[in-house]
N, C-alpha and C positions, 0 to 999 in steps of 0.2 A: 587544150589544157583547161580552158575556162569551163568547158562542159564537164570535164573530169572532176573539178572542184565542186561544181554544183551537185553532181551525182553523189560525191562523198558526203556533202552536207545533208542531202536528202536521206541517204542511208543511215547516217549518224543519228539524225532526229528520229527516224522510223525505228531504229534499234532500241534507243533509250525510252521511247514512248511505250514500246511493248514490254519493257522490263520494269514497269512500275511495281513497287512493293507496297502492299496495303497491310498495315498493322491492325490487329484486332482491337476493338475498343476495350479499354480497361478502366474500371471504376473503383476508386478507393473510398472507403468509408471509415469514419471514426465512431460511428454510432454503435452503442452497445446492444447486445441481444437482450431479450426479456429476462433471461436467466442472469446475465451479467448485472442488469439493473437491479434485480431482486437481491443479488449478493452484495453489490457495492454501492447502490444508490445511483442517483442521476448526476449528470454533469461531471463525471470523473474523467480526467484526462488519461488516455491510454498510456501505459508505461512506455518510456522511451525505447525505441527500436523493437517494439513488440506489439502485435495486434491483439493477443489474448494471453492471459495468464493460464497456461495449460498445466503447469506444475509449480506448486509453491517452492519446490526445491531448486528450480532452474531460473527463477526470475532474478532481477538485479538485487533485490533485497530479500528474496524468498529464503535462500539458504541461511541467511543471518537470522531471520525470524524463526525458522524451524529450529535452529540450534538454541536460540533464546528460550523457546518454549519447552525445550527438552534438556535443560542444563543438568538435571538430576536423573540419572538412569533409573532410579527406583520409581519415578513417576512418569516414565516414558509414555507418550501417547502414540499408539500404534497407527501405522499407515492405513490399515484396512478398516478403520472406523470412519465411515463416509462423512458423518456429521463433524467429527473432529477435523478431518481434512478440509471440509468446506469452511469451517471457522478459521482455520489457519490460513487458508487461501485469502479469505476476506481481510484478515489482519495484514498479511503480506502485501495485498493489493493496495490497501489504503495507507500503508506505511510511508511511502514517499510524500503523500499529501499531508499526513500528520506531521511529518518532518518539516515540510515547508511552513506549516502553521506555527510550529515551535520556533522556527528560525525568525518568524515575524512577531514572536511573543504573544500570539493569539491564544495559544493553549499551553498547558504544562501537565506535569505528572502530580497526582495527588496522593495523599497518604493511604487512601483506600484502594490503591491499585488501578485507578481509572485515570483516563485523560480527561481534563476539564478545561473550560474556558478560563483563562488567566484573569482573576478578579481585579488585578491592577493594570490591565492592558491599556487603560486610558492614560497611563503615565509613560507609555512606550512610544517610540518614534513612528510606528506604523498604525497607531490607533485610528487614524482617520480613514484607513482602508477597511477596517473591520466591518462596518455596516454593509458594505457591498458583498461580503462573503459570509455574513453571519448565518444565513439559513443553511448554506452548504456545510459550514463548520459544525453546526449543531447536528446535521445529519451524519457527518463523518464520525463525530464523537459518539453518537448513539450507536451506530453500527459497530464501531471499534469496541466500545464498552460491552455491548451485547456479546460479542465474540470472546472478549477477555473473561467475562463472567462465566460463560459456558465452559471455557477451558479450565478456569479455576475450579469450577464445580466438579468437572471430570477428574482433575488431578486430586482434589480433596477426597473424593471417593476412594481413589487408589491409595492415598496416604492412610486413610482410616483402616483400610484392609491390611496395609503393610505394617503400621505401627500401632501396637496395642496400648502403649503408654501415651495418654493424652498430651502430656507435656512435649514429648518428642514429636507427636503428630502436629501440634500447634507450631512448633519450631519449623517443621518442614513446610507447613502451610504459609507461614510468614515469608519463607524464602521465595516461594512462587508468587506470593502476593506482591512482593517488592522487585520482581524481575525487571520491569520497565523503569521503576523509580530509581533503582540502583544504576541504571544506564543513562541517566540524564547527563547531557554534555554541557560543556562551558557555553554560556550565552543563552541557555534555556531556563525557563521558569519552572519552579516546583514548590510544593507545599512543605515548608521546613518544619512547621508545627501547626496545630489546629488553626485553620483559617489565616495562617501567615504564609505568604508567598514571597519568594525571593528569586533573584537571578543567580544562577551558578557562575562563579568566576573562576 
């Protein structure tokens, strides 16, 4: 009986040693490719639950950005324009970061259609954190405003072709210039009049 138990233990150990499963090594990385860095700058956190923004329309904020940029069908920006798509992707990719900076009152929307550093951020509760992220904020603002300006220019060209009446054309251009300004949310800062910034309540 004792010999049988010893034999069973030996067989048991031998069997499970021969059934070892070896998993392949897997390496995860959050570092961006050269193309990503060129499009969105350095130090960008990858969008939650996504390794790469493959399509602006399928990202968390992408569909919202796409709709925002195409509110008026008369100035629709076609999908087959590669440069337009690239600029929309950049805006959508940076949108969560811009949103986080707005939530901390670091940046806000200005009357010229651009996102800018909040000139009264020193009066806000997160002002002490600003110096640590200043260079990144400046880079994100630059990239975002470059893309906004490009898209505004493209849309303006379409408007000039569509509307022969200069007054109507200017009205349409103002609509697209204020797309982001008109979407400022409660708690965010914006330029209410020339050089006067307030928090939306």
